Structures are given as C-alpha cells and as structure tokens.
DRENDO-1510 file (C-alpha; in Angstrom, 1 decimal, always signed):
<recs>
REC; n; res; u; v; w
REC; 1; MET; -7.9; -41.1; +13.9 .
REC; 2; ALA; -4.5; -39.7; +13.0 .
REC; 3; ALA; -3.9; -36.1; +13.6 .
REC; 4; PRO; -3.8; -33.9; +10.5 .
REC; 5; THR; -0.4; -32.9; +9.2 .
REC; 6; THR; +0.8; -29.7; +7.6 .
REC; 7; THR; +1.1; -31.4; +4.3 .
REC; 8; ASP; -2.7; -31.5; +3.9 .
REC; 9; PRO; -3.9; -28.2; +2.5 .
REC; 10; GLN; -7.2; -28.8; +4.3 .
REC; 11; ALA; -5.6; -29.2; +7.8 .
REC; 12; PRO; -5.0; -26.2; +10.0 .
REC; 13; PRO; -1.3; -25.5; +10.5 .
REC; 14; THR; +0.4; -26.1; +13.8 .
REC; 15; ARG; +0.9; -23.1; +16.1 .
REC; 16; ASN; +4.6; -22.9; +15.3 .
REC; 17; VAL; +4.0; -23.1; +11.6 .
REC; 18; ALA; +1.3; -20.4; +11.9 .
REC; 19; ARG; +3.7; -18.1; +13.6 .
REC; 20; LEU; +6.4; -18.6; +11.0 .
REC; 21; THR; +3.8; -18.0; +8.3 .
REC; 22; LEU; +2.8; -14.7; +10.0 .
REC; 23; LEU; +6.5; -13.7; +10.2 .
REC; 24; LEU; +6.9; -14.4; +6.5 .
REC; 25; ALA; +3.8; -12.4; +5.6 .
REC; 26; ALA; +4.9; -9.5; +7.8 .
REC; 27; LEU; +8.3; -9.4; +6.2 .
REC; 28; GLY; +6.7; -9.4; +2.8 .
REC; 29; PHE; +4.6; -6.3; +3.8 .
REC; 30; PHE; +7.7; -4.7; +5.2 .
REC; 31; LEU; +9.7; -5.2; +2.0 .
REC; 32; ILE; +6.9; -3.9; -0.2 .
REC; 33; THR; +6.4; -0.8; +1.9 .
REC; 34; LEU; +10.1; -0.2; +2.4 .
REC; 35; ASP; +10.7; +0.1; -1.4 .
REC; 36; ILE; +8.0; +2.7; -1.8 .
REC; 37; LEU; +9.6; +4.9; +0.8 .
REC; 38; ILE; +13.4; +4.3; +0.9 .
REC; 39; VAL; +14.2; +5.4; -2.6 .
REC; 40; ASN; +12.9; +9.0; -2.3 .
REC; 41; VAL; +15.9; +10.4; -0.4 .
REC; 42; ALA; +18.3; +8.8; -2.9 .
REC; 43; LEU; +16.9; +10.4; -6.1 .
REC; 44; THR; +19.2; +13.4; -6.1 .
REC; 45; THR; +22.3; +11.2; -5.8 .
REC; 46; ILE; +20.9; +8.8; -8.5 .
REC; 47; GLY; +20.4; +11.7; -10.9 .
REC; 48; ARG; +23.9; +13.0; -10.3 .
REC; 49; GLU; +25.4; +9.7; -11.1 .
REC; 50; LEU; +23.1; +8.3; -13.8 .
REC; 51; GLY; +21.9; +11.6; -15.3 .
REC; 52; GLY; +18.3; +12.2; -16.4 .
REC; 53; SER; +15.7; +14.9; -16.1 .
REC; 54; THR; +13.4; +15.5; -13.1 .
REC; 55; SER; +10.6; +13.6; -14.8 .
REC; 56; GLY; +13.0; +10.7; -15.4 .
REC; 57; LEU; +13.8; +10.6; -11.7 .
REC; 58; GLN; +10.1; +10.7; -10.9 .
REC; 59; TRP; +9.6; +7.6; -13.0 .
REC; 60; VAL; +12.0; +5.8; -10.6 .
REC; 61; ILE; +9.2; +6.1; -8.1 .
REC; 62; ASP; +6.2; +5.9; -10.4 .
REC; 63; ALA; +7.4; +2.8; -12.3 .
REC; 64; TYR; +7.2; +0.9; -9.0 .
REC; 65; THR; +3.9; +2.2; -7.7 .
REC; 66; LEU; +2.1; +2.1; -11.1 .
REC; 67; LEU; +2.9; -1.5; -11.8 .
REC; 68; PHE; +2.2; -2.4; -8.2 .
REC; 69; ALA; -1.3; -0.9; -8.3 .
REC; 70; SER; -2.1; -2.1; -11.8 .
REC; 71; LEU; -1.3; -5.8; -11.3 .
REC; 72; LEU; -2.8; -6.3; -7.8 .
REC; 73; LEU; -6.1; -7.7; -9.2 .
REC; 74; PHE; -4.2; -10.1; -11.5 .
REC; 75; ALA; -2.0; -11.1; -8.5 .
REC; 76; GLY; -5.0; -11.8; -6.3 .
REC; 77; ASN; -6.4; -14.2; -8.9 .
REC; 78; LEU; -3.0; -15.8; -9.3 .
REC; 79; SER; -2.8; -16.4; -5.5 .
REC; 80; ASP; -6.1; -18.1; -5.6 .
REC; 81; ARG; -5.4; -20.2; -8.7 .
REC; 82; ILE; -1.9; -21.5; -7.9 .
REC; 83; GLY; -2.0; -21.2; -4.1 .
REC; 84; ALA; -0.8; -18.4; -1.9 .
REC; 85; LYS; +2.4; -20.2; -0.9 .
REC; 86; ARG; +3.6; -20.7; -4.5 .
REC; 87; ALA; +2.5; -17.2; -5.5 .
REC; 88; ILE; +4.5; -15.5; -2.7 .
REC; 89; GLY; +7.5; -17.7; -3.6 .
REC; 90; TRP; +7.4; -16.5; -7.2 .
REC; 91; GLY; +7.0; -12.9; -5.9 .
REC; 92; ILE; +10.0; -13.1; -3.5 .
REC; 93; ALA; +12.3; -14.7; -6.2 .
REC; 94; GLY; +11.3; -12.0; -8.8 .
REC; 95; PHE; +11.7; -9.2; -6.3 .
REC; 96; LEU; +15.2; -10.5; -5.4 .
REC; 97; LEU; +16.3; -10.6; -9.0 .
REC; 98; ALA; +14.8; -7.1; -9.7 .
REC; 99; SER; +16.6; -5.7; -6.7 .
REC; 100; VAL; +19.9; -7.0; -8.0 .
REC; 101; ALA; +19.1; -5.4; -11.3 .
REC; 102; CYS; +18.3; -2.1; -9.6 .
REC; 103; ALA; +21.6; -2.2; -7.6 .
REC; 104; LEU; +23.6; -2.9; -10.7 .
REC; 105; ALA; +21.7; -0.6; -13.1 .
REC; 106; PRO; +24.2; +1.2; -15.5 .
REC; 107; THR; +21.7; +3.8; -16.8 .
REC; 108; LEU; +18.6; +5.5; -15.6 .
REC; 109; GLY; +16.5; +3.7; -18.1 .
REC; 110; ALA; +17.7; +0.3; -16.8 .
REC; 111; LEU; +16.9; +1.4; -13.3 .
REC; 112; ILE; +13.4; +2.4; -14.2 .
REC; 113; ALA; +12.8; -0.9; -16.0 .
REC; 114; ALA; +14.1; -2.8; -13.0 .
REC; 115; ARG; +11.8; -0.8; -10.7 .
REC; 116; ALA; +8.8; -1.7; -12.8 .
REC; 117; VAL; +9.7; -5.4; -12.3 .
REC; 118; GLN; +10.0; -4.7; -8.6 .
REC; 119; GLY; +6.5; -3.2; -8.6 .
REC; 120; ALA; +5.1; -6.2; -10.5 .
REC; 121; THR; +6.6; -8.8; -8.2 .
REC; 122; ALA; +5.6; -6.8; -5.1 .
REC; 123; ALA; +2.0; -7.0; -6.4 .
REC; 124; VAL; +2.3; -10.8; -6.5 .
REC; 125; MET; +3.5; -10.9; -2.9 .
REC; 126; LEU; +0.9; -8.6; -1.2 .
REC; 127; PRO; -2.4; -10.5; -1.7 .
REC; 128; ALA; -0.6; -13.8; -1.3 .
REC; 129; SER; +0.7; -12.6; +2.1 .
REC; 130; MET; -2.8; -11.7; +3.3 .
REC; 131; ALA; -4.1; -15.0; +2.0 .
REC; 132; LEU; -1.4; -16.9; +4.0 .
REC; 133; VAL; -2.5; -15.1; +7.2 .
REC; 134; ARG; -6.1; -16.1; +6.4 .
REC; 135; GLU; -5.1; -19.7; +6.0 .
REC; 136; ALA; -2.8; -19.9; +9.0 .
REC; 137; PHE; -5.4; -18.3; +11.4 .
REC; 138; PRO; -8.9; -19.7; +10.5 .
REC; 139; ASP; -10.3; -18.5; +13.9 .
REC; 140; ALA; -11.6; -14.9; +13.5 .
REC; 141; ARG; -10.3; -13.7; +16.9 .
REC; 142; GLU; -6.8; -15.0; +16.4 .
REC; 143; ARG; -6.8; -13.6; +12.8 .
REC; 144; ALA; -7.6; -10.1; +14.1 .
REC; 145; HIS; -4.5; -10.2; +16.3 .
REC; 146; ALA; -2.5; -11.7; +13.4 .
REC; 147; LEU; -3.5; -9.0; +11.0 .
REC; 148; GLY; -2.4; -6.4; +13.5 .
REC; 149; LEU; +1.0; -8.0; +13.7 .
REC; 150; TRP; +1.1; -8.4; +9.9 .
REC; 151; ALA; +0.5; -4.6; +9.6 .
REC; 152; VAL; +3.4; -4.0; +11.9 .
REC; 153; GLY; +5.7; -4.9; +9.0 .
REC; 154; GLY; +4.4; -1.9; +7.1 .
REC; 155; ALA; +4.6; +0.4; +10.1 .
REC; 156; VAL; +8.3; -0.6; +10.8 .
REC; 157; ALA; +9.1; +0.1; +7.1 .
REC; 158; GLY; +7.5; +3.5; +7.5 .
REC; 159; ALA; +9.6; +4.1; +10.5 .
REC; 160; VAL; +13.0; +3.1; +9.1 .
REC; 161; GLY; +12.5; +3.8; +5.4 .
REC; 162; PRO; +13.3; +7.5; +5.1 .
REC; 163; VAL; +16.1; +7.4; +7.8 .
REC; 164; LEU; +17.6; +4.2; +6.4 .
REC; 165; GLY; +17.5; +5.5; +2.9 .
REC; 166; GLY; +19.3; +8.7; +3.9 .
REC; 167; ALA; +22.0; +6.7; +5.8 .
REC; 168; LEU; +22.6; +4.2; +3.0 .
REC; 169; THR; +22.7; +6.9; +0.3 .
REC; 170; THR; +25.6; +8.6; +2.2 .
REC; 171; LEU; +27.6; +5.5; +1.5 .
REC; 172; ASP; +26.3; +4.4; -1.9 .
REC; 173; TRP; +22.8; +4.8; -3.3 .
REC; 174; ARG; +23.0; +1.2; -4.7 .
REC; 175; LEU; +22.8; -0.1; -1.1 .
REC; 176; VAL; +19.2; +1.2; -1.0 .
REC; 177; PHE; +18.4; -1.7; -3.3 .
REC; 178; ALA; +21.0; -4.2; -2.1 .
REC; 179; ILE; +19.5; -4.1; +1.4 .
REC; 180; ASN; +16.5; -6.1; +0.0 .
REC; 181; LEU; +18.7; -9.1; -0.7 .
REC; 182; PRO; +19.1; -10.5; +2.9 .
REC; 183; VAL; +15.4; -9.9; +3.6 .
REC; 184; CYS; +14.5; -11.9; +0.5 .
REC; 185; VAL; +16.8; -14.8; +1.5 .
REC; 186; VAL; +15.3; -14.9; +5.0 .
REC; 187; MET; +11.8; -15.0; +3.5 .
REC; 188; LEU; +12.7; -17.9; +1.2 .
REC; 189; VAL; +14.0; -19.9; +4.1 .
REC; 190; LEU; +10.8; -19.3; +6.1 .
REC; 191; LEU; +8.7; -20.2; +3.0 .
REC; 192; ALA; +10.0; -23.8; +3.2 .
REC; 193; ARG; +8.3; -24.2; +6.6 .
REC; 194; VAL; +4.9; -22.8; +5.5 .
REC; 195; ALA; +2.0; -25.2; +5.1 .
REC; 196; PRO; +0.8; -25.9; +1.5 .
REC; 197; SER; -2.0; -23.7; +0.2 .
REC; 198; GLN; -5.2; -24.6; -1.5 .
REC; 199; ARG; -5.6; -24.0; -5.2 .
REC; 200; ARG; -8.6; -23.0; -7.2 .
REC; 201; PRO; -7.8; -23.7; -10.9 .
REC; 202; SER; -9.6; -21.6; -13.4 .
REC; 203; ARG; -9.0; -19.5; -16.5 .
REC; 204; PHE; -7.2; -16.1; -16.4 .
REC; 205; ASP; -8.9; -12.9; -17.5 .
REC; 206; PRO; -6.4; -11.3; -20.0 .
REC; 207; VAL; -9.0; -8.8; -21.4 .
REC; 208; GLY; -9.9; -7.7; -17.9 .
REC; 209; GLN; -6.2; -7.3; -17.0 .
REC; 210; VAL; -5.4; -5.2; -20.0 .
REC; 211; LEU; -8.4; -2.9; -19.4 .
REC; 212; ALA; -7.5; -2.6; -15.7 .
REC; 213; LEU; -4.0; -1.6; -16.6 .
REC; 214; VAL; -5.2; +1.0; -19.2 .
REC; 215; THR; -7.7; +2.4; -16.7 .
REC; 216; LEU; -5.1; +2.9; -14.0 .
REC; 217; VAL; -2.3; +4.1; -16.2 .
REC; 218; GLY; -4.6; +6.6; -17.9 .
REC; 219; LEU; -6.0; +7.9; -14.6 .
REC; 220; VAL; -2.6; +8.3; -12.9 .
REC; 221; PHE; -0.9; +9.8; -16.0 .
REC; 222; GLY; -3.9; +12.2; -16.5 .
REC; 223; LEU; -3.9; +13.4; -12.9 .
REC; 224; ILE; -0.2; +13.8; -12.6 .
REC; 225; GLU; +0.3; +15.6; -15.9 .
REC; 226; GLY; -2.9; +17.6; -15.4 .
REC; 227; GLY; -1.6; +18.9; -12.1 .
REC; 228; ALA; +1.7; +19.9; -13.8 .
REC; 229; ASP; +0.6; +21.2; -17.2 .
REC; 230; GLY; -3.2; +21.9; -16.7 .
REC; 231; PHE; -6.2; +19.7; -17.2 .
REC; 232; GLY; -7.0; +21.4; -20.5 .
REC; 233; ALA; -4.0; +19.9; -22.3 .
REC; 234; TRP; -5.0; +17.6; -25.1 .
REC; 235; TYR; -2.9; +14.7; -23.9 .
REC; 236; VAL; -4.3; +15.0; -20.4 .
REC; 237; VAL; -7.9; +15.1; -21.6 .
REC; 238; SER; -7.2; +12.1; -23.9 .
REC; 239; ALA; -5.6; +10.1; -21.1 .
REC; 240; LEU; -8.6; +10.7; -18.8 .
REC; 241; VAL; -11.1; +9.8; -21.6 .
REC; 242; VAL; -9.3; +6.6; -22.4 .
REC; 243; ALA; -9.2; +5.8; -18.7 .
REC; 244; ALA; -13.0; +6.3; -18.4 .
REC; 245; ALA; -13.7; +4.2; -21.5 .
REC; 246; ALA; -11.4; +1.4; -20.3 .
REC; 247; LEU; -13.2; +1.5; -16.9 .
REC; 248; VAL; -16.6; +1.0; -18.5 .
REC; 249; GLY; -15.2; -1.8; -20.7 .
REC; 250; PHE; -13.6; -3.4; -17.6 .
REC; 251; LEU; -16.8; -3.4; -15.7 .
REC; 252; LEU; -18.7; -4.9; -18.6 .
REC; 253; VAL; -16.1; -7.7; -19.0 .
REC; 254; GLN; -16.2; -8.4; -15.2 .
REC; 255; ALA; -20.0; -8.6; -15.3 .
REC; 256; ARG; -20.2; -10.9; -18.3 .
REC; 257; GLY; -17.0; -12.8; -18.3 .
REC; 258; ARG; -16.7; -16.5; -17.2 .
REC; 259; SER; -13.6; -16.0; -15.1 .
REC; 260; PRO; -13.6; -12.3; -14.0 .
REC; 261; MET; -10.5; -11.1; -12.1 .
REC; 262; MET; -12.7; -8.9; -10.0 .
REC; 263; PRO; -16.0; -10.7; -9.5 .
REC; 264; LEU; -18.7; -8.0; -9.0 .
REC; 265; ASP; -20.5; -10.2; -6.5 .
REC; 266; LEU; -17.8; -9.3; -4.0 .
REC; 267; PHE; -19.5; -5.9; -3.7 .
REC; 268; ARG; -22.8; -7.4; -2.6 .
REC; 269; SER; -21.5; -7.4; +1.0 .
REC; 270; SER; -22.1; -4.0; +2.7 .
REC; 271; GLY; -19.0; -4.7; +4.9 .
REC; 272; MET; -16.9; -5.1; +1.8 .
REC; 273; ARG; -18.1; -1.9; +0.2 .
REC; 274; ILE; -17.5; +0.1; +3.4 .
REC; 275; ALA; -14.0; -1.5; +3.9 .
REC; 276; LEU; -13.0; -0.5; +0.4 .
REC; 277; GLY; -14.0; +3.1; +1.0 .
REC; 278; VAL; -12.1; +3.1; +4.3 .
REC; 279; GLY; -9.0; +1.7; +2.5 .
REC; 280; PHE; -9.2; +4.4; -0.2 .
REC; 281; ALA; -9.7; +7.2; +2.4 .
REC; 282; PHE; -6.9; +5.9; +4.6 .
REC; 283; MET; -4.4; +6.1; +1.7 .
REC; 284; VAL; -5.6; +9.6; +0.7 .
REC; 285; GLY; -4.8; +10.7; +4.3 .
REC; 286; ASN; -1.7; +8.6; +4.9 .
REC; 287; PHE; +0.3; +8.7; +1.7 .
REC; 288; GLY; -1.2; +12.1; +0.8 .
REC; 289; SER; -0.1; +13.6; +4.1 .
REC; 290; VAL; +3.3; +12.1; +4.1 .
REC; 291; PHE; +3.9; +13.4; +0.6 .
REC; 292; VAL; +2.7; +16.9; +1.5 .
REC; 293; LEU; +4.4; +17.2; +4.8 .
REC; 294; SER; +7.7; +15.9; +3.4 .
REC; 295; LEU; +7.7; +18.7; +0.9 .
REC; 296; TYR; +6.5; +21.1; +3.6 .
REC; 297; LEU; +9.5; +20.2; +5.9 .
REC; 298; GLN; +12.1; +20.3; +3.1 .
REC; 299; GLN; +10.9; +22.9; +0.6 .
REC; 300; HIS; +9.2; +25.3; +3.0 .
REC; 301; LEU; +11.1; +24.9; +6.3 .
REC; 302; GLY; +14.4; +24.0; +4.7 .
REC; 303; LEU; +15.1; +20.7; +6.5 .
REC; 304; SER; +17.5; +18.1; +5.1 .
REC; 305; PRO; +16.0; +14.8; +3.9 .
REC; 306; LEU; +17.5; +13.0; +6.9 .
REC; 307; ALA; +16.1; +15.6; +9.3 .
REC; 308; ALA; +12.7; +15.4; +7.7 .
REC; 309; GLY; +12.7; +11.7; +8.0 .
REC; 310; LEU; +13.5; +12.0; +11.7 .
REC; 311; VAL; +10.3; +14.1; +12.2 .
REC; 312; PHE; +8.3; +11.1; +11.1 .
REC; 313; LEU; +9.9; +8.7; +13.7 .
REC; 314; PRO; +7.4; +9.4; +16.6 .
REC; 315; SER; +4.5; +8.7; +14.2 .
REC; 316; ALA; +6.1; +5.4; +13.2 .
REC; 317; ALA; +6.5; +4.4; +16.8 .
REC; 318; PHE; +2.8; +5.1; +17.6 .
REC; 319; SER; +1.8; +3.3; +14.4 .
REC; 320; ILE; +3.5; +0.2; +15.6 .
REC; 321; VAL; +1.7; +0.4; +18.9 .
REC; 322; GLY; -1.6; +1.0; +17.1 .
REC; 323; ASN; -1.2; -2.0; +14.9 .
REC; 324; VAL; -0.4; -4.2; +18.0 .
REC; 325; VAL; -3.5; -3.1; +20.0 .
REC; 326; SER; -5.9; -3.0; +17.1 .
REC; 327; GLY; -6.6; -6.7; +17.3 .
REC; 328; THR; -7.4; -6.5; +21.0 .
REC; 329; LEU; -9.8; -3.6; +20.4 .
REC; 330; ALA; -11.5; -5.4; +17.5 .
REC; 331; ASN; -12.0; -8.5; +19.6 .
REC; 332; ARG; -13.4; -6.6; +22.5 .
REC; 333; PHE; -15.6; -4.1; +20.7 .
REC; 334; GLY; -16.0; -5.4; +17.2 .
REC; 335; ALA; -14.4; -3.9; +14.0 .
REC; 336; ARG; -16.6; -0.8; +14.0 .
REC; 337; VAL; -15.2; +0.9; +17.1 .
REC; 338; PRO; -11.5; +0.8; +16.2 .
REC; 339; VAL; -12.2; +1.7; +12.6 .
REC; 340; VAL; -14.3; +4.8; +13.4 .
REC; 341; ALA; -12.0; +5.9; +16.3 .
REC; 342; GLY; -8.9; +5.5; +14.1 .
REC; 343; LEU; -10.3; +7.5; +11.3 .
REC; 344; ALA; -11.5; +10.2; +13.7 .
REC; 345; SER; -7.9; +10.4; +15.0 .
REC; 346; MET; -6.7; +10.9; +11.4 .
REC; 347; VAL; -9.2; +13.7; +10.9 .
REC; 348; LEU; -8.1; +15.4; +14.1 .
REC; 349; GLY; -4.4; +15.3; +13.0 .
REC; 350; LEU; -5.2; +16.8; +9.7 .
REC; 351; ALA; -7.2; +19.5; +11.4 .
REC; 352; VAL; -4.3; +20.3; +13.7 .
REC; 353; MET; -2.0; +20.7; +10.7 .
REC; 354; THR; -4.5; +22.9; +8.9 .
REC; 355; VAL; -4.5; +25.3; +11.8 .
REC; 356; LEU; -0.7; +25.2; +12.5 .
REC; 357; ALA; +0.6; +25.2; +8.9 .
REC; 358; PRO; +1.1; +29.1; +8.9 .
REC; 359; SER; +3.2; +28.9; +12.1 .
REC; 360; ASP; +6.1; +27.0; +10.5 .
REC; 361; SER; +6.1; +24.6; +13.4 .
REC; 362; VAL; +8.0; +21.3; +13.1 .
REC; 363; LEU; +6.3; +20.3; +16.4 .
REC; 364; GLY; +2.9; +20.8; +14.6 .
REC; 365; VAL; +4.0; +18.4; +11.8 .
REC; 366; ALA; +5.1; +15.8; +14.4 .
REC; 367; VAL; +1.8; +16.1; +16.3 .
REC; 368; CYS; -0.2; +15.8; +13.0 .
REC; 369; THR; +1.7; +12.7; +11.9 .
REC; 370; VAL; +1.4; +11.0; +15.3 .
REC; 371; LEU; -2.4; +11.4; +15.2 .
REC; 372; THR; -2.7; +10.3; +11.6 .
REC; 373; GLY; -0.2; +7.5; +11.9 .
REC; 374; ALA; -1.6; +6.0; +15.1 .
REC; 375; GLY; -5.2; +6.4; +14.0 .
REC; 376; GLY; -4.6; +4.7; +10.6 .
REC; 377; ALA; -2.7; +1.9; +12.4 .
REC; 378; VAL; -5.7; +1.3; +14.7 .
REC; 379; ALA; -8.3; +1.4; +11.8 .
REC; 380; MET; -6.7; -0.6; +9.1 .
REC; 381; PRO; -6.3; -4.1; +10.5 .
REC; 382; PRO; -10.0; -4.3; +11.6 .
REC; 383; ALA; -10.9; -3.0; +8.1 .
REC; 384; THR; -8.8; -5.7; +6.6 .
REC; 385; SER; -10.5; -8.3; +8.7 .
REC; 386; VAL; -13.9; -7.1; +7.5 .
REC; 387; VAL; -12.7; -7.8; +3.9 .
REC; 388; LEU; -11.5; -11.3; +4.7 .
REC; 389; ALA; -14.6; -12.1; +6.7 .
REC; 390; ALA; -16.8; -11.1; +3.8 .
REC; 391; VAL; -15.5; -13.9; +1.5 .
REC; 392; PRO; -14.8; -17.6; +1.8 .
REC; 393; ALA; -11.2; -18.7; +2.3 .
REC; 394; ASP; -10.7; -19.7; -1.3 .
REC; 395; ARG; -11.4; -16.1; -2.5 .
REC; 396; ALA; -9.2; -14.4; +0.1 .
REC; 397; GLY; -6.5; -13.6; -2.4 .
REC; 398; THR; -8.9; -12.0; -4.8 .
REC; 399; ALA; -10.7; -10.0; -2.1 .
REC; 400; SER; -7.4; -8.7; -0.6 .
REC; 401; ALA; -6.2; -7.7; -4.1 .
REC; 402; VAL; -9.4; -5.7; -4.7 .
REC; 403; PHE; -9.0; -4.0; -1.3 .
REC; 404; ASN; -5.3; -3.1; -1.9 .
REC; 405; THR; -6.1; -1.9; -5.4 .
REC; 406; PHE; -8.5; +0.6; -3.9 .
REC; 407; ARG; -5.9; +1.6; -1.3 .
REC; 408; GLN; -3.2; +2.2; -3.9 .
REC; 409; VAL; -5.5; +4.1; -6.2 .
REC; 410; GLY; -6.4; +6.3; -3.2 .
REC; 411; GLY; -2.7; +7.0; -2.6 .
REC; 412; ALA; -2.0; +7.7; -6.3 .
REC; 413; VAL; -4.9; +10.1; -6.6 .
REC; 414; ALA; -4.0; +11.9; -3.5 .
REC; 415; ILE; -0.4; +12.5; -4.5 .
REC; 416; ALA; -1.4; +13.7; -8.0 .
REC; 417; VAL; -4.1; +16.1; -6.7 .
REC; 418; PHE; -2.1; +17.4; -3.7 .
REC; 419; GLY; +0.9; +17.9; -6.0 .
REC; 420; ALA; -1.2; +20.3; -8.0 .
REC; 421; PHE; -2.2; +22.2; -4.9 .
REC; 422; LEU; +1.5; +22.7; -4.0 .
REC; 423; ALA; +2.7; +23.7; -7.5 .
REC; 424; ASP; +2.6; +27.4; -6.7 .
REC; 425; ARG; +5.5; +28.0; -4.3 .
REC; 426; ALA; +4.3; +31.4; -3.5 .
REC; 427; HIS; +1.2; +29.9; -1.9 .
REC; 428; PHE; +2.8; +26.7; -0.5 .
REC; 429; VAL; +1.2; +27.0; +3.0 .
REC; 430; ALA; -2.3; +27.6; +1.5 .
REC; 431; GLY; -1.7; +24.5; -0.7 .
REC; 432; THR; -0.7; +22.5; +2.4 .
REC; 433; GLN; -3.8; +23.6; +4.2 .
REC; 434; LEU; -6.1; +22.8; +1.3 .
REC; 435; SER; -4.5; +19.3; +1.0 .
REC; 436; CYS; -5.2; +18.6; +4.6 .
REC; 437; VAL; -8.8; +19.9; +4.4 .
REC; 438; VAL; -9.5; +17.6; +1.4 .
REC; 439; ALA; -7.9; +14.6; +3.0 .
REC; 440; GLY; -9.7; +15.2; +6.2 .
REC; 441; THR; -13.0; +15.5; +4.4 .
REC; 442; VAL; -12.5; +12.2; +2.5 .
REC; 443; ILE; -11.6; +10.4; +5.8 .
REC; 444; LEU; -14.6; +11.9; +7.6 .
REC; 445; VAL; -17.0; +10.6; +5.0 .
REC; 446; ALA; -15.4; +7.2; +5.4 .
REC; 447; ALA; -15.7; +7.4; +9.2 .
REC; 448; VAL; -19.4; +8.1; +8.9 .
REC; 449; ALA; -19.9; +5.2; +6.6 .
REC; 450; ALA; -17.9; +2.9; +8.9 .
REC; 451; THR; -20.5; +3.5; +11.7 .
REC; 452; ARG; -22.6; +1.0; +9.7 .
REC; 453; ILE; -20.1; -1.9; +10.1 .
REC; 454; ARG; -21.6; -4.7; +12.0 .
REC; 455; THR; -20.0; -5.0; +15.4 .
REC; 456; ARG; -19.6; -8.8; +15.1 .
</recs>
C-alpha cells in the first residue's frame, strides 16, 4: 500500500510539514497579539499628527479589539466550512492589506476604519491557526507540546510589543503598522507548504452573527461609557438592555437554528465549560492587570512609555518559559495540575500587588507581572488542549472560536470595569488595589472549578 501524501486531507502530515504548520500558526498568534499591544505607545504621536479627541484615539484600539471579539464565532465556522488552510490564507492577505492602509492612513477616521479591518481579519486567522495545530498534531501528547509552542507566539509579542512600539514610534509611528508586512509575507510563504485541510460545507448563520455582534458591541459600549459617564446615563442603560435582549435572541437562534454558529451542544462537556471559564478568568487577570499596571507605572509613578514597557520584560521572559514547559507538565500530570497551579500563581501575583501598591514600588509591579505572566503561560495551553479534546477534529475551528470569544470578552469586561475603578485620580492606588482584588477573586473561582478537570 502506498504511503499517504500530504495532498490527502485525511492523511497525517509529515513531521517537517507539521513543524512548518506550527511555525505558521505561532506567527499568526504573534501577529494578532502584537497589534493589540504595539499601538498603545504610539497614540500620543498619532493624535499629534492626525488630530482627533481622546475618544477618537481610543477607537484606534477599540476598533481592532471589538471587531476581533465580535467575529470570532463567525471565523470559527468559516474555518470549519472552507478549511483552516484557506481561512488563514484569507486572513493573512486581508491583514496585510489592512496594515498597508493603516500605515498610509491620511486621517484618523481612515486609520480607525483600517484598524477595524485588521481586527476582522485577525479574527479569521486565530481559530484557523488553532485548527491547523489540531490537524498537524493528531496525537494528544504531541499536540500538548505543540500548543505550548504555539502560545509562545503570543508571549513573544507580549515581550516585544510595548518596547518595539516605543522604538518604532521614535522614528515614525507608521512603522508600527509597516512592521506587519514582512511577517505576513513569511506566513504566506509557509502557507504554501501546509497540508490541505478538511472542509465541512454547511450554511452560514447570518442572524446569529448579527445578534452576536449587537450583543458584544452593546456590552462593551455600555461598560466603557458607563465607567466614564455613569451607569445611569440613558444611552448606557439602553446599550446594556439592547445587549441583553440580543443575547437572549442569539441563544434562541442557536438552540433552534439548522446551522448555528455556536452549537449549544458544545457546552455539554464539563471540560469545555470549565475551560471557557478559565479562559475568561485568565483574560480578566492578564489583560486587566497589564492595563491597570501600565497606568499605575505611567500616571502614578511617572515612568515614560518605554520605561514602563521595560518593566514587563521579565514577565514576558518567564511567560515564554511557562509556555514551553506547560506541555511537559500536562503530559506528565494531566491538564488539571498545570491549569490549577498556573491560576494559583496568578492569584498570588495579584495579592502581592494589592499589598505593595501603596509603596510605589516598581519592583513590586515586576514581581506581580512575573507571577501572573508565568502562571497564565503554564495554565492556558493545557486549558486549550481541554477545549480541542472535547470536540471532534472537524469542529476544532468552531470550538476554538467559542473559547477565544470568551477570552476576549473577559479582557474587554476587565478593562471597562477596571477603568472605572481608576477614574478618580485622587484614589488611584485604592482603585489599583480594588482591580487586583476583583481579578484575583475571578481567577480563584476559576482555579477551584479547574480542580474538576479530568486528569487524562
């Protein structure tokens, strides 16, 4: 019998092709994470050159994250329907063009529009990258290692994002977006070597997508504006009511529709439910703490953006190590041990910051971020493997999209809520402490739930 070739979607890829696939997926995660972080330090310069209010500059960030979170479920379905390889190819090409538009944007409005397209194409890439890892590494033990290495892409982006953004902005803020172009070209070259993906043709769920978009936009808008102007404002109340109504409609459509974008039977698995809670809590602690501590370092301690970015470098280094060793820990002890231990480390880091916040200690911030960064890096790859193990291979894209939607919503909610805690500059330290306590409590609840993950 002839050996299977990589042209057969059913055949396992060769080891070299699997490694190239993993590199492609990790670069995709790197690019997606980098463009969430690298732009922050360039906002002041962008505003000076293109003009616009503070809220306009805020939309340079929010346009990306909102479209990214809102379209992940659609993107997961797209990955399953047309194949992960084709989906990530579309995402890379779209991201490249959107990055060119960002770099050449003549006005703030044009930049915001291009950033929205970036977020949409990033959403297409993420679940497809996870599905490619699932296809390239069908063995569960090898996949655990591969997911740890895939997550290194995000950890590296977290390490270089703030510092690289500060360095490029000193030359020209447009380089912050132009740096994406060579990465996209390398990814397209690697894509040509990736094995074909299976397809699962079925109808799209346009009603579900619209309702999901309205739910998330209403929720994020209501939380952000409520934190700034008060939750009694009529437009804040209206946004949250619309979000709640759209959520109810979305769940009814998913329960009764023929081709739901988020099949509710995915939630029958206890492992899936626990992993979704872990992903949500991780982003509350990770993105929430980075947001709070960045403001603490700059607005309270008076550090420059570049100096503040350097404080996070030790955490990024430990995060890379944590991602690398997480697969070994999961294979030896099962997913439960690294998930619970990693979340416990995050809780400890937030507790340290709660105690040390009044001392104005940069070292305290560094210790906190090392514990939270390393702990999250150890916990998340095994949690991701729990998600992928809970579904058949042909639903990996949909499952990963649901997982990452929960993660992004957790980050968005944390930033909106913690921003309200920090609004009063006279009580900035107290707001920092309250943010750390809330984040630590959410993660602790997730850690307790994670003790019920099956060890094998």
